[in-house]
N, C-alpha and C positions, 0 to 999 in steps of 0.2 A: 243778738248773734254771739255765739261763743267763739272767742279767738284763742287758738292754741298758742301756748307760750313760745314755741320754737317753730312756728309756721314760716313760710317762705319770706314773709315781709318783716320778720322779727328784727333783723339787723337794721333795716331801714328805720323802724320805729325807735330802736335803741340809739342810733346815731342822731336822730331828730331830738331825742330827749336830752342828749349831751350838748346840743347846739347852744352856744353862748355861755356855757358853764366852764369851770376849771377842772372838769373831769379828766382823768387820765385815760390811756389807751387800754383797750380790752373791752369785751362785752360780757362774757360768761365768767371771767375772772380778770383781775388786774394783770396787764401784760408783763411789766418789768419785774414784779415780785416772782412771777412764774418763771421768767427767764433766769433770774438769779438762782432759783431752786432747781430748775430743769430747763434745758434749752428747747424742749419740745413745747410748742404753743397750741397743740391740738385741742386742749381744753379751754382755751381763751376765747375762741370764736365758734359760733354754730357752723354746722356743715356747709350751709349755703355760702359762707365766706372762705371756706377752706378748699373748695373745689368749683371749678368753672362748670362742671357737669351739673352740680346741685344748684348753682346760682342761676343758670339758664334753663333749669328743668330739662336737661338733656338736649337742648337745641344746639349747644356747642359743647364738645367734649375735649378732654385733654388729648393732645395729639392732633387736633383739627387745625386747619389753616384758616385764618380769618382773611376773607377776600371781600371784594365789592358785593358779592352775592349774599353774604351773611353778616356783614359788619354792623348792620342796623340792630342786630340782636344784642350786641355789646357796645353800642354807641355811648351809653352812659358810663362806660368804664374807660373811655379814651379821651385824652385832651382833644380839643376841636381840630387842631391842625393834623394830628395823627389820623383822625377820622376822615378828613378831606383827602389825605394821601391815599388811604385805602379805597375810599368810595369813588374817587375821581381820577386817580393817577396810577392805579395798578399795583399799589403796594400790597404785600402779603405779610402776615404775622402768624407764626406757629405758636400754639398754646402748649406750655409745658406744666408739670405739676407745681402746685404751690409749695414753697419751701417751709417746712414745719420746724426744722432744726435751725435755730437762729445762729448757731456757730458758723453756718455756711454763708452768712450774709455780712461777715466782717473779716478783716485780718484778725488772726487769733489774739495777737498782743494788744490790738486796739480794743477788742471786746473785753479783755481782761482789765485794761485800764479803765474802761467805762464802768464796769462793775465795781472795781476797787475804789474808784473816786466818786461813786454815786452819792449825791447829797452834799458835796463839798463846794459846788459852784454857786455863785450868787452874782447879781448885778450890783455894781457900785453906784454912787450917786449920779454918775454920768451915763449909766446904762452900759458900761463896759463889763465884760465877764471877768470875774476874779475868783481866786481860790478862797476858802474860808478865812485864811489869814490875811486877805487883802492883796496878796501878790498875784502875778499873772497865772492863768489857768495851768494845771499840771498834767493834763492829758486825758484822752478819751472824750466821749460826748459829754459836755457839761450838763446837759439836760436830757437824759435818755428817755424820759417820759414827758416830752415837751407838752405843755398845756397852753402856751401862748405862741403867737406868730414870731415874736422876738426870740423866744427860747428856741424855736425850731430853726430859725435862720442862723442863730448863734451856733448851733450844732454843725451846720453846713459851712460856716465861715471860718471857724477856728482851725479846722484841719481838713483841707480839701481831700488829699489822697490817703489820709489815715495811716501815714507813715512819717517817720522823722524827716526823711527826704525821699524824693522819687525822681527818676529820669524816665520820661516817656518819649520814645521815638515813634513817629507816626507819619503816615502818608495821607495827604489831603487830596481829595478830588472834588473839584468845583463844577457843578452842573448848571448850564444855562437854561433859560426858559424853553428852549427847543429840545431839551433833553440831552444835548451833546456835551461832552467834556470840554470846558472852556479853559481851565487851569488845573495844574497838578503841582504839588509841592511836597518835598520831604522836609520835615522840621523836627526840632527837639524841644520839648517842654519840660522844665525842671522846677521843682518846688523844694524849698528847704525851710521847715518850721524852726523858729528859734525859741519859741516857748510852747508849752503843751507837748513836749517831746516824751515819748514812752519807752525809749531805749535805755540801756544800762548807764548812760552818762548823766541821767537826771533830766528833769523837765525843762531846763533852760540851757541855751547855748551861751557860754560865758562871754561877756562883753556885748551881747546883743539882746539883753533882757527887755529893752524898750521896744523891740520889734516883735512882730508876729511871724512874718515869713519874708523870704526872698523868692522871687519868681522870674526865671529867665526863659525867654523863647528865642531860638535862632533857627535860621533856614539854611539848608545845605544844598538844595536843588529847587528849581533850575538855576543856571548860571547867572541870570539877571538879578536874582534876589539872594544868591548865595553870599553868606556873610552878614546879612541883615540880622540884627540882634536887639533884643529889648529886655531891660531889667526893671522890674517893679519891686519897690521896697515898701512893705506894709508895716504900720506901727500897731502896737497893742491898743493904743487909743483909737477906737473905731470911728471917732469923729474926724480924724486927720486923713487927708487924701494921701494916697501912695505917691512916692516919687517915681517918675517914669523916665528912664534914660534909654536912648537908642543909638545904635550904630547903623547908619545907612551907608552902604559902600559908595554911593555917588557923592556923599559929603566927606568921606574919609576921616570922620571924626565922631566922637561920642557927643550927643547933644541931648538937652532936656526937652521933653515933650510936655505939652499942657495936659492937665488932668482930663479935660473933656474929650480927649482923643480915645478914651476908654470906650466910646460909643462909635468908633470908626474901625473899619477893617485894617489889619496890619499890612496886608498886601492885596493887590487886585484879585478879585474873585471871591474872597472870603465873605461868608455870611455870618461868621462868628466874630464877636467883639470881645475884648478883654473883660468887659462888664458881664459877659455871659458865663464866664468860667465857673464850672461846678454849680451853676444856678445862683452863685453868690460871689461874683467877680469884683465887687466893690466893698470897701469897708461898710459894715452893716448900718452904722449910724449916719452915713451919708444918704441913706434911704430912711423913710419914715412912713407914718400912717399905716403901721402894720395891722393886719386883720386876719383872723381865722374865719374863713368863709364857711367851711363845713368839714365834717369827717365823712369819709365814704370809701368803699372799695374801688380799686383801679387795676388796670393791667399795666405791668411794668416789667422791664428787662432786668431781672435780678438774679438770674441763674442760667446756666447752659448757654453762655454767650461767647465763649472762647473757642477759637478755631485752632487748637494746638496741633491738630493733625496736618495742618498746612505748614510747610517749612518756615514761612515768615509770618504765620498767624493771620494771613489774609482771609477775609470772609467773602463768599459769593455776593453778587449784586443782582438786582432785578428791577423791573418796573420803570415807569416813565416812558416818554416817547421813543427813547432809544435803548430801553432795557438797561439803563445805567444809573438810575436815580437813587435806589435804596439798597442798603445793606440788609442781607438776610437777618431776621430778628426773631428771637424766641422771647415770649412774654409769659408771665404767670399772673394769676389772680392774687393781688396784694390785699389782704383782708381789710386793712384799715389805713387810710391815708389822711393826713392833714392837708387841706387846701388853704394856702395862705397867699396874701397879697401884700405888696409894698409899693411905695412911690418914691422916685428919685429926688428927694427934697434938696440934695446938695448939688444938683446939676441942672441949672435953669435952662441950658441950651440942649439938653439931652433930647433925642428924637423919641424917647420912650416916655409914656405917661404912667405906666405901672407894669409890674411883673406879677405873674401868678405861678406858684410852685405847687406841685403835687408831691408830698413827702411821705414815704413809707414809714410808719411808726415803728416797725420792727427794728430798723437800723438808722432811722432819721436821715435817709438819703433821698434826694429828689429823684423822682422817676420821670417827671415831665416838667417843662418850664416854657412858659409863653410870655412874650412881651406884647404890649399894646401901645399904639402910637398916641400922640397927644389928643387925638380925636376920640380915642377909645376903641379904635378898630384893631383887629388882630394884626400883628406885625411879624413876629418871628417866633420860631420854636427852637428849643435846644433839647435834644432827647438823648440820654446816655444809656449805655448798656454795661452792667456790672456782673461780677461773678467770680467764683473760684477758677483758677487756671488749671483745670483738669478736664480731660475728655477721654473717656475710657480708661486705659492704663497710662495715658500720657499726662504728666504733671510738670508744671514749672514751680520752682521753689524759691522762696525768699528766706534765706537762712534755713531753719528746720521746719518752716511752715509752708504749706501750699499757698502760693501767691493768690491774693485777692486783689482785684483792681478793676478799672474800667477796661473794656476791650474795644468798644467802638462808640461813636456818637454821630448824630445827624443834626445839622443846623439848617433851618429852612426859612427863608424870607418869603412869606406867603404873598406879600404884595407885589414883589417882582418875580416871584416863582423861581428864585435861584436857590440852589442847595449846596451845602458843603458837607461831605461825609469824611469821617476820620477813622482810620484803622490803626490801633496801636500795634506796631510791628515788633518783632524780635530784634531786628537790626536794620539800619538804613545805611546807604553808601557814606563812607567816611569813617566807618568803624564804630559808630555810636549804637549802643545797645540799651534796651529798656532794663530798668532795675530799681530797687528800693533799698533804702538804708545803706547807701554807698559812701564810703569814707572819702573825704577831700572835696566834696561837691562845692562848698562855699568858695574856697580859694580858686577852684578851676572855672567856676561859672557865675558867681554871684557878686562880682565887684565891677566897678567901672573899667578897671584895667582888663578884667577877664573878657568883657564883651568887646572891648577894643581888639584884644588878641584874636577872638573868634572871627571878627570881621576881617582882620588882616590875614 
């Protein structure tokens, strides 16, 4: 039988041929050399990976809505829990075009740093990422063409929000098994990278070169949790556990929390743990047994996710028993994803047995994340939505650049059937606003005294 080189199954055979090898991304051409020369990746993948129409032979088209009636056509493109949500719980997903211009999948300055610093990263003898001179990493994705699971996880760990700092104000809605709203919270999530910085001040925050980041979370509403604040201090040495301090209004003081509380909800109703953050919420070397499972296409929310035409950037919701469970979602066909797994070797009491991430090789961002319990059963999902902050003629700006960020995310405990959905807002009560690369964040939010002041 004669097999045409670019028939419908060509990409499947190409991915199988790369399985277990140190091959880089791309099928018809290497991905990252192409990006360096031209941001357009049209010539890197065959048509069947650049269009859902071609991939499904016209059974699903760009602009279609994925529902329970047709989800089985794209079942192999979805993480298991996302499939269950659509098949059994009334979730719907709209298909948008695949992004061919890679500049639209990054903050502009972060992509520039990734290209500028390509080839300079390495692992030291302890498997920490360092620059070519042995000092801490200097910014951008250290391994833009990740070939191992550890390289891919390093990309996601060293810079979560891909900015020197970021403040995200968000509204959380927690849905019970009956589909009704059980809890709602307004909260502020803040990140400050101390190394790997890409702004004009250089790659390191002076006096904090031994750290990777500070991360503060505090709640403003409702009144029974208002003032609750948590500060996590990460070290460059990814073998070291973060320090976790918290101010709980009932205690009226700052106290130190044990590391294993990274696998517990911060407040009642949350299905999100600190460990889940960005799919890499723990220092990467407190996890181990890293594996690349496969390379494959997937559906992911990488574009057209921002509701800038809403005054506070809120997105509509749908599905579930009370039509409240899911945020409206646009997804595109991501031509190639790394599927990686890791186990929590540093957490003997963790309820998690392993995690699995689906990572888009175009920007090395996770588009899906599942954890499994100690028995190996599906436990939780954490699904992000990313994109440029533009909708029609409406744009949000970070300096002179169109803002790129996450817009929404969904955490789903499939065993209890509880969900938490998060919407990044423009502003929440108390005058807190979302922003990136804001001066004075460390002094205002990232010290023990600061979280005490927030609580008071």
